[in-house]
VEXPAMI-121811 format. One record per residue (C-alpha): residue number from 1; z, x, y. Coordinates in pm, whole numbers, m for minus. Each point is the difference from the previous one (the first is absolute). Layout:
! residues N
(NUM; (Z; X; Y))
...
This chain:
! residues 501
(1; (m1998; m604; m1268))
(2; (348; m157; m21))
(3; (172; 330; m81))
(4; (m180; 172; 288))
(5; (137; m253; 249))
(6; (334; 76; 163))
(7; (57; m373; 46))
(8; (m39; m67; m373))
(9; (215; 300; m90))
(10; (279; m128; 221))
(11; (m38; m348; m146))
(12; (10; 127; m360))
(13; (308; 214; 62))
(14; (171; m284; 183))
(15; (m90; m249; m274))
(16; (117; 232; m280))
(17; (330; 65; 174))
(18; (51; m372; 67))
(19; (m76; m88; m365))
(20; (252; 259; m124))
(21; (270; m133; 234))
(22; (m64; m365; m92))
(23; (m17; 69; m375))
(24; (317; 208; 15))
(25; (182; m267; 201))
(26; (m124; m280; m229))
(27; (101; 176; m324))
(28; (339; 92; 147))
(29; (68; m355; 122))
(30; (m113; m149; m335))
(31; (210; 246; m199))
(32; (310; m69; 210))
(33; (m50; m376; m33))
(34; (m42; 34; m378))
(35; (310; 216; m21))
(36; (203; m254; 200))
(37; (m115; m286; m227))
(38; (89; 191; m316))
(39; (335; 110; 142))
(40; (85; m360; 84))
(41; (m100; m120; m350))
(42; (190; 288; m162))
(43; (313; m88; 194))
(44; (m22; m360; m120))
(45; (m57; 112; m359))
(46; (280; 255; 18))
(47; (244; m267; 119))
(48; (m103; m245; m274))
(49; (13; 269; m264))
(50; (355; 80; 108))
(51; (97; m368; m21))
(52; (m151; m19; m347))
(53; (205; 302; m101))
(54; (320; m166; 120))
(55; (m82; m325; m184))
(56; (m79; 182; m322))
(57; (317; 216; 13))
(58; (192; m60; m325))
(59; (328; m197; 24))
(60; (307; 213; m5))
(61; (m168; 272; 210))
(62; (68; m166; 333))
(63; (294; 49; 226))
(64; (199; m265; m184))
(65; (29; 194; m324))
(66; (m32; m146; m348))
(67; (221; m298; 77))
(68; (m185; m85; 320))
(69; (164; m26; 340))
(70; (273; m249; 75))
(71; (m141; m246; 256))
(72; (352; m43; 135))
(73; (21; 366; 89))
(74; (m87; 101; 359))
(75; (m380; 28; 42))
(76; (m82; m238; m282))
(77; (m244; 81; m281))
(78; (m251; 274; 64))
(79; (m374; 10; m75))
(80; (m67; 52; m369))
(81; (357; m103; m103))
(82; (39; m219; m302))
(83; (177; m334; 37))
(84; (373; 68; 0))
(85; (179; m112; m314))
(86; (365; 103; m16))
(87; (131; 122; m335))
(88; (m351; 0; m149))
(89; (15; 171; m339))
(90; (m203; 321; m33))
(91; (m196; m139; m295))
(92; (m158; m253; 237))
(93; (m155; 273; 221))
(94; (m325; m22; m194))
(95; (m9; m376; 3))
(96; (m221; m13; 304))
(97; (m333; m134; m126))
(98; (m192; 190; 269))
(99; (108; 342; m133))
(100; (31; 114; m361))
(101; (321; 151; m128))
(102; (69; 366; 59))
(103; (m188; 189; m267))
(104; (215; 310; 23))
(105; (m232; 197; 226))
(106; (217; m48; 306))
(107; (100; m284; 228))
(108; (m266; m192; 187))
(109; (m302; 119; m198))
(110; (m86; m333; m148))
(111; (m331; m161; 86))
(112; (8; m280; 266))
(113; (m133; m339; m92))
(114; (52; m165; 336))
(115; (m309; m194; 124))
(116; (m30; 169; 338))
(117; (m234; m267; 142))
(118; (306; m219; 28))
(119; (143; 227; 269))
(120; (m260; m122; 249))
(121; (m113; 355; 85))
(122; (m345; m67; m139))
(123; (m26; m374; 49))
(124; (m120; m229; 274))
(125; (m123; 201; 297))
(126; (34; 318; m201))
(127; (m254; m88; m271))
(128; (m215; 282; 139))
(129; (250; 241; m157))
(130; (29; 77; m371))
(131; (219; 217; m220))
(132; (37; 139; m350))
(133; (299; 166; m171))
(134; (m39; 253; m280))
(135; (286; 61; m238))
(136; (44; 256; m270))
(137; (m310; 117; m183))
(138; (m204; m86; 315))
(139; (m17; m365; m108))
(140; (m11; m273; 273))
(141; (313; m210; m24))
(142; (m52; m221; 304))
(143; (m285; m76; 238))
(144; (m114; m251; 260))
(145; (m252; m268; m82))
(146; (m252; 127; 255))
(147; (m10; 352; m143))
(148; (m352; 152; 26))
(149; (m157; 126; m323))
(150; (m27; 361; m117))
(151; (321; 131; 155))
(152; (97; 332; m154))
(153; (324; 194; 35))
(154; (m52; 349; 145))
(155; (179; 302; m137))
(156; (367; 33; 88))
(157; (73; 249; 278))
(158; (264; 268; m33))
(159; (246; m165; 240))
(160; (114; m350; 84))
(161; (m261; m122; 249))
(162; (m233; m273; 117))
(163; (m376; 51; m29))
(164; (m251; m193; 213))
(165; (m357; m43; m115))
(166; (m313; m197; 90))
(167; (m189; m163; m284))
(168; (m310; m182; 114))
(169; (110; m274; 237))
(170; (366; 40; m101))
(171; (281; 216; 134))
(172; (281; 72; m242))
(173; (344; 166; 10))
(174; (147; 142; m323))
(175; (370; 83; m30))
(176; (111; 247; m267))
(177; (384; m18; m13))
(178; (211; 268; m160))
(179; (96; m249; m271))
(180; (m113; m354; m62))
(181; (m333; m180; 15))
(182; (m305; 100; 207))
(183; (m89; m254; 268))
(184; (m345; m50; 158))
(185; (m54; m236; 290))
(186; (m327; m52; 180))
(187; (m204; m227; 211))
(188; (m364; m65; 88))
(189; (m124; 183; 309))
(190; (m341; m162; 2))
(191; (69; m187; 323))
(192; (148; 311; 160))
(193; (m302; 207; m98))
(194; (m231; m274; 123))
(195; (172; 10; 338))
(196; (m17; 379; m10))
(197; (m373; m13; m71))
(198; (m45; m238; 292))
(199; (182; 254; 215))
(200; (m241; 264; m130))
(201; (m300; m216; 91))
(202; (151; m63; 342))
(203; (53; 375; 56))
(204; (m355; 68; m115))
(205; (m146; m265; 231))
(206; (209; 115; 293))
(207; (m102; 359; m73))
(208; (m370; m96; 2))
(209; (42; m180; 333))
(210; (183; 300; 149))
(211; (m267; 232; m143))
(212; (m279; m209; 154))
(213; (176; m8; 337))
(214; (74; 373; m22))
(215; (m360; 89; m86))
(216; (m128; m221; 282))
(217; (241; 157; 247))
(218; (m78; 347; m134))
(219; (m374; m57; 42))
(220; (55; m123; 356))
(221; (222; 298; 79))
(222; (m243; 248; m160))
(223; (m288; m153; 195))
(224; (197; 27; 322))
(225; (94; 360; m75))
(226; (m356; 97; m93))
(227; (m161; m176; 298))
(228; (62; 291; 245))
(229; (m159; 233; m254))
(230; (m305; m229; m18))
(231; (m13; m3; 381))
(232; (15; 380; 3))
(233; (m282; 20; m257))
(234; (m217; m246; 194))
(235; (59; 185; 328))
(236; (m79; 336; m160))
(237; (m316; m145; m157))
(238; (m112; m143; 336))
(239; (63; 335; 172))
(240; (m193; 179; m275))
(241; (m290; m239; 68))
(242; (m2; 105; 365))
(243; (226; m257; 167))
(244; (235; 252; 162))
(245; (175; m270; 202))
(246; (141; m171; m310))
(247; (381; m3; m24))
(248; (261; m121; m249))
(249; (173; m326; 90))
(250; (369; 97; m4))
(251; (247; m293; m7))
(252; (322; 173; m107))
(253; (25; 354; 134))
(254; (353; 63; m133))
(255; (m68; 28; m374))
(256; (m165; 293; m177))
(257; (m350; m151; m13))
(258; (28; m109; 363))
(259; (86; 354; 107))
(260; (m286; 132; m214))
(261; (m242; m245; 163))
(262; (123; 104; 345))
(263; (m57; 367; m81))
(264; (m346; m76; m140))
(265; (m90; m202; 309))
(266; (101; 296; 213))
(267; (m207; 227; m223))
(268; (m300; m234; 22))
(269; (40; m4; 377))
(270; (0; 379; 19))
(271; (m298; 5; m236))
(272; (m190; m241; 222))
(273; (88; 206; 307))
(274; (m107; 317; m179))
(275; (m336; m149; m94))
(276; (m44; m130; 353))
(277; (81; 343; 145))
(278; (m233; 164; m248))
(279; (m282; m237; 94))
(280; (65; 48; 369))
(281; (29; 376; m46))
(282; (m333; 16; m180))
(283; (m168; m208; 268))
(284; (155; 206; 283))
(285; (m84; 332; m168))
(286; (m359; m114; m47))
(287; (m17; m105; 363))
(288; (148; 331; 122))
(289; (m240; 204; m212))
(290; (m298; m213; 95))
(291; (34; 75; 371))
(292; (m43; 382; m19))
(293; (m267; m40; m266))
(294; (m192; m235; 228))
(295; (29; 257; 284))
(296; (m133; 280; m221))
(297; (m287; m211; m132))
(298; (m102; m134; 341))
(299; (9; 346; 161))
(300; (m200; 164; m274))
(301; (m259; m279; m7))
(302; (m33; 15; 377))
(303; (m47; 377; m8))
(304; (m257; m19; m278))
(305; (m203; m273; 166))
(306; (m181; 261; 212))
(307; (14; 365; 88))
(308; (285; 75; 240))
(309; (126; 296; 195))
(310; (265; 242; m121))
(311; (255; m153; 235))
(312; (m62; m348; m141))
(313; (30; 127; m356))
(314; (324; 175; 92))
(315; (143; m319; 152))
(316; (m94; m192; m315))
(317; (171; 256; m222))
(318; (314; m6; 214))
(319; (15; m379; m28))
(320; (m44; 21; m376))
(321; (273; 266; m15))
(322; (248; m224; 182))
(323; (m81; m286; m236))
(324; (40; 232; m302))
(325; (336; 123; 129))
(326; (117; m355; 39))
(327; (m109; m74; m356))
(328; (181; 310; m127))
(329; (326; m97; 172))
(330; (m27; m354; m133))
(331; (m75; 115; m355))
(332; (293; 245; 4))
(333; (237; m272; 109))
(334; (m137; m240; m257))
(335; (54; 260; m271))
(336; (354; 58; 126))
(337; (72; m373; m14))
(338; (m140; m12; m352))
(339; (238; 278; m104))
(340; (289; m185; 162))
(341; (m91; m321; m183))
(342; (m19; 180; m336))
(343; (333; 174; 56))
(344; (32; 281; 249))
(345; (110; 328; m156))
(346; (268; 153; 221))
(347; (143; 348; 9))
(348; (372; m73; 3))
(349; (182; 271; 197))
(350; (282; 0; 253))
(351; (m149; m63; 343))
(352; (164; 15; 344))
(353; (m163; m272; 208))
(354; (95; 177; 323))
(355; (m215; 301; m96))
(356; (m300; m215; m96))
(357; (20; m205; 321))
(358; (31; 317; 213))
(359; (m314; 149; m158))
(360; (m188; m330; 34))
(361; (79; m46; 367))
(362; (m124; 355; 72))
(363; (m331; m81; m174))
(364; (m70; m312; 209))
(365; (89; 150; 341))
(366; (m368; 82; 82))
(367; (m99; m360; m80))
(368; (288; m132; 214))
(369; (m104; 227; 288))
(370; (m357; m127; m29))
(371; (117; m362; 13))
(372; (252; 80; 281))
(373; (296; m106; m214))
(374; (342; 170; 8))
(375; (184; 88; m323))
(376; (379; 4; m32))
(377; (207; 51; m312))
(378; (356; m6; m133))
(379; (62; 129; m352))
(380; (307; m24; m223))
(381; (m15; 194; m329))
(382; (m56; m248; m284))
(383; (m89; 89; m358))
(384; (m218; m204; m234))
(385; (m162; 60; m337))
(386; (m374; m28; 44))
(387; (m342; 154; 51))
(388; (m9; 194; 331))
(389; (m381; m29; 31))
(390; (2; m378; m43))
(391; (298; m49; 234))
(392; (m172; 220; 258))
(393; (m308; m224; m23))
(394; (221; m304; 69))
(395; (143; 159; 315))
(396; (m343; 121; 118))
(397; (m159; m345; m43))
(398; (281; m174; 188))
(399; (m14; 257; 283))
(400; (m381; m24; 23))
(401; (15; m380; 23))
(402; (274; 18; 264))
(403; (m215; 238; 208))
(404; (m331; m182; m43))
(405; (146; m345; 71))
(406; (200; 104; 306))
(407; (m57; m22; 371))
(408; (m97; 299; 211))
(409; (324; 165; 110))
(410; (189; m172; m283))
(411; (276; 146; m215))
(412; (38; 47; m376))
(413; (353; 57; m137))
(414; (49; 145; m350))
(415; (353; 3; m148))
(416; (171; 56; m335))
(417; (342; m136; m96))
(418; (216; m115; m290))
(419; (88; m361; m75))
(420; (228; m74; m295))
(421; (m188; 138; m303))
(422; (m334; 42; 178))
(423; (m168; 261; 216))
(424; (m181; m164; 292))
(425; (m314; 107; 188))
(426; (m68; m194; 321))
(427; (m321; 17; 209))
(428; (14; m190; 329))
(429; (m280; m37; 256))
(430; (m37; m166; 339))
(431; (m340; m151; m68))
(432; (m121; m358; 43))
(433; (188; m125; m308))
(434; (m123; m223; m281))
(435; (m56; m373; 15))
(436; (226; m207; m235))
(437; (m301; m135; m191))
(438; (m115; 359; m66))
(439; (344; 134; m89))
(440; (13; m156; m347))
(441; (m341; 149; m91))
(442; (56; 346; 145))
(443; (41; 171; m340))
(444; (m298; m168; m166))
(445; (m305; 206; m88))
(446; (m286; 10; 253))
(447; (202; m204; 246))
(448; (m31; 117; 361))
(449; (199; m129; 293))
(450; (m243; 155; 256))
(451; (m342; m120; m119))
(452; (m173; 185; 283))
(453; (85; 337; m158))
(454; (m141; m65; m343))
(455; (m288; 241; 53))
(456; (224; 304; 41))
(457; (m23; 245; m289))
(458; (369; 23; m75))
(459; (72; m373; 22))
(460; (m102; m177; m318))
(461; (293; m243; m23))
(462; (135; 180; m308))
(463; (257; 235; 160))
(464; (299; m235; m10))
(465; (m94; m123; m349))
(466; (7; 362; m121))
(467; (333; 59; 178))
(468; (148; m310; m169))
(469; (m116; 115; m345))
(470; (150; 350; 47))
(471; (333; m135; 129))
(472; (32; m251; m285))
(473; (m85; 274; m251))
(474; (309; 185; 132))
(475; (212; m312; m51))
(476; (17; m73; 373))
(477; (m100; m270; 244))
(478; (m194; m17; 327))
(479; (36; m255; 277))
(480; (m111; m61; 357))
(481; (148; m161; 308))
(482; (m225; m69; 297))
(483; (8; m175; 333))
(484; (m320; m71; 188))
(485; (m26; 214; 312))
(486; (295; 224; m95))
(487; (m110; 186; m312))
(488; (70; 23; m373))
(489; (247; 179; m227))
(490; (m86; 93; m359))
(491; (298; 76; m227))
(492; (m22; 176; m337))
(493; (301; 5; m238))
(494; (10; 233; m300))
(495; (299; 32; m238))
(496; (215; 299; 96))
(497; (140; 269; m229))
(498; (379; m37; m24))
(499; (179; 287; 183))
(500; (172; 128; m316))
(501; (m315; 0; m215))
């Protein structure tokens, strides 16, 4: 269940990344601290090893030469110089009890016997340090009293160098000179390592606190991020259960989930409107079909109740025929609306709207003459890509409505024109106009402005709905402007074909 949850996946990824960062930072900080401690200890040991080397330098090898340096000379005696004895005989050169006589292997190769503790380098506050000096044959010739046990001399390197090593709780520096004794100095680093371990525990504890805070913040952030998704799921579940009015509560509409929720709310709104229209359409269609069926049934039952004359039977049949014709017209329009809803198949050819409007106005002239309405027209050649039969039906429906809902002696004006990238068809009448409360419902199915004419065969309240579906299928729009007492103007806009196409 955890791995199927987006919240837990985000938390696991966030936690793993945070652990890697904290562990990497902790190990790096600990390693740098350890390196700094060892470097500091090595520098101390390197300095003391160098001082030991100067102290253990054989007499006669210093700047003063075999006789030592005259203290009366400028600069005085130098480090490592023997006491100055003027006119000292050469045979007394080996009389120094700290160095044996020259054994013929070269000057200054004798073994030192100086007790180095007396120098103070490893006494008092420096008792933490220790040393050992190896002479020939790798035999210790001098060492401090606090020397740890089991100190071994590593193999000699190829060049003159100093080697640092860690041995348990001790850090040691070994100096291999080109000639002379090998010197090792060291000190205990137990306290340093203890402090370093405390730093490690501190880094670990701080890392755990940061990890806990990070996981808490990550869980809060993941919950906040996932909440809109939960709201979307709950709204979709409520809509699926039949609550079509349910919407997603959108707080932040600027982020990605906010924009998604806004789009879904719009979709849910259109879905609710679609269901409402479908319900209303079904109820209206049932009502429209029930009226002619009731006429047919009542007429036939009345005729069959007793024997009637031929004229009465003929009148009954004529009444049933009118009701049947009304049903046929209604069913045809319902089928046409169903095809529009499922995706109207159009024959896409180049159409000149001026030609279609000219043919349409010729077809409705008898109807206009019957209703005592005058027809005027003004056509500009405009080309569109569409179905000529469907576009002709649009023009015919608009002209028929303009004639039917006009005053005796009124005028209907049909024009075509171009407007930017659209071809425009305009149908204007001088009828009574449309009330503002009816204007917003004029294109709805089964909606009639003039309720008194609902019984006419050709007026089912579906004409403008069919016109709207055909226009939208061509990628166009339809609108209406009306003023009560002055008439209405219906405007259809369909995308034009560019002149150079």
